[in-house]
C-alpha positions in Angstrom: -58.8 -56.3 -27.0 -58.9 -54.1 -24.0 -58.6 -50.3 -23.9 -56.2 -48.6 -26.3 -52.9 -47.1 -24.2 -52.1 -44.6 -26.6 -53.5 -42.7 -29.6 -51.6 -44.8 -31.8 -53.3 -47.8 -31.1 -56.7 -46.0 -31.1 -55.8 -45.5 -34.4 -54.5 -49.1 -35.2 -57.2 -50.9 -33.5 -60.2 -48.8 -35.8 -61.0 -50.7 -38.9 -59.0 -48.8 -41.9 -61.0 -50.7 -44.8 -64.5 -48.8 -43.1 -65.7 -46.6 -46.1 -67.5 -44.0 -43.5 -64.0 -43.0 -41.9 -61.8 -42.2 -45.0 -60.3 -39.5 -42.8 -59.0 -42.4 -40.4 -57.0 -43.9 -42.5 -55.2 -40.7 -43.1 -54.9 -39.9 -39.4 -53.8 -43.3 -38.8 -50.8 -42.9 -41.3 -50.2 -39.7 -40.1 -49.6 -40.8 -36.6 -47.6 -43.9 -38.0 -45.4 -41.1 -39.8 -45.0 -39.3 -36.9 -44.0 -42.6 -34.4 -41.0 -43.2 -37.1 -40.1 -39.4 -36.9 -39.8 -39.8 -33.2 -38.1 -43.1 -33.2 -35.3 -41.9 -35.7 -34.7 -39.1 -33.9 -35.4 -40.6 -30.2 -31.4 -40.6 -29.9 -30.9 -37.1 -30.8 -33.4 -36.1 -28.5 -32.3 -38.1 -25.7 -28.7 -36.4 -26.3 -30.3 -33.1 -26.3 -32.4 -34.1 -23.0 -29.2 -35.3 -21.5 -27.4 -32.2 -22.7 -30.0 -30.0 -20.7 -29.9 -31.9 -17.6 -26.2 -31.4 -17.4 -26.4 -27.7 -18.0 -29.3 -27.5 -15.5 -26.9 -29.6 -12.5 -23.9 -27.5 -13.3 -26.0 -24.1 -12.8 -27.3 -25.6 -10.3 -24.3 -26.3 -8.6 -23.1 -22.3 -9.3 -26.0 -21.0 -8.3 -25.4 -22.7 -4.8 -21.7 -21.8 -5.1 -23.5 -17.9 -5.9 -25.9 -18.1 -2.9 -23.1 -19.4 -0.6 -20.6 -16.7 -1.5 -23.4 -13.8 -1.0 -24.1 -15.6 2.5 -20.4 -15.1 2.9 -20.3 -11.1 2.0 -23.8 -10.6 3.7 -22.0 -11.8 7.1 -18.8 -9.8 6.0 -20.8 -6.8 5.3 -22.4 -7.1 8.9 -19.0 -7.0 10.7 -17.9 -4.1 8.8 -20.8 -2.3 9.1 -20.7 -2.6 12.9 -16.6 -1.7 12.9 -17.5 1.2 10.9 -20.1 2.3 13.4 -17.8 1.7 16.4 -15.1 3.6 14.4 -17.5 6.7 13.9 -18.8 6.7 17.3 -15.1 6.7 18.6 -14.1 9.9 16.3 -17.7 11.9 17.7 -16.2 10.9 20.7 -12.7 12.4 20.2 -13.4 15.6 17.8 -13.9 17.9 21.0 -10.8 16.5 22.5 -8.8 17.0 19.2 -10.6 20.6 19.1 -9.2 21.4 22.2 -5.9 20.1 21.8 -5.5 22.1 18.7 -6.6 25.3 20.7 -3.9 24.6 23.0 -1.1 24.2 20.4 -2.1 27.5 19.0 -1.8 29.1 22.3 1.4 27.1 23.0 3.0 28.4 19.7 2.1 32.0 20.8 4.0 31.4 24.3 7.2 29.7 22.2 7.2 32.7 20.0 7.1 35.1 22.5 9.6 33.3 25.1 11.7 33.3 21.6 11.2 37.2 21.8 12.2 37.6 25.0 15.3 34.9 25.0 16.5 36.9 21.8 16.5 40.4 23.4 17.8 39.5 26.6 20.6 37.6 24.9 21.2 41.1 23.0 21.2 42.9 25.9 23.7 40.7 28.1 26.3 41.4 25.3 26.2 45.1 25.8 27.3 44.7 29.2 30.3 42.9 28.0 32.0 44.2 25.0 35.7 43.3 24.5 37.7 45.7 22.2 40.4 43.6 20.4 44.0 44.8 20.0 44.8 47.0 23.4 46.4 45.3 26.2 45.1 44.5 29.4 44.3 46.6 32.3 46.0 49.9 30.8 43.0 51.6 31.1 42.1 54.8 33.1 39.4 55.1 35.8 37.8 56.8 33.1 37.1 54.8 29.5 36.9 58.1 27.9 40.4 59.4 29.3 41.8 56.1 28.4 40.3 55.9 24.6 41.1 59.5 24.0 45.1 58.6 24.6 
């Protein structure tokens, strides 16, 4: 007989009736029992192994999907970061202009208020020169307004 292929064959190949090796018989018997247990549960082990492999495949596909999503998100983040940078630089360039416009707006508001006061004053003064008295007939006044009112 050739070289044994596994421990079981090696144990079976030894002479079990040999009195010098009593522990070998026990070992052979233990190996046979272990082999029987493995064979009786092999279908269960195969099912468990298949479930593990299916789970592994599912997890790998999910990991690939997440990796693709992360890649897309990174690209989007880079684009947005660039746009934010551009916007910030544009805002920084516009700040002096905005400050100038605010200053001009304050000056114009002061000027408008001044012009409104002047317009009101001018309108009030123009009304003083054109006073109309109601209830008096026209063109009956004397050369002097005082004499006319005294009559």
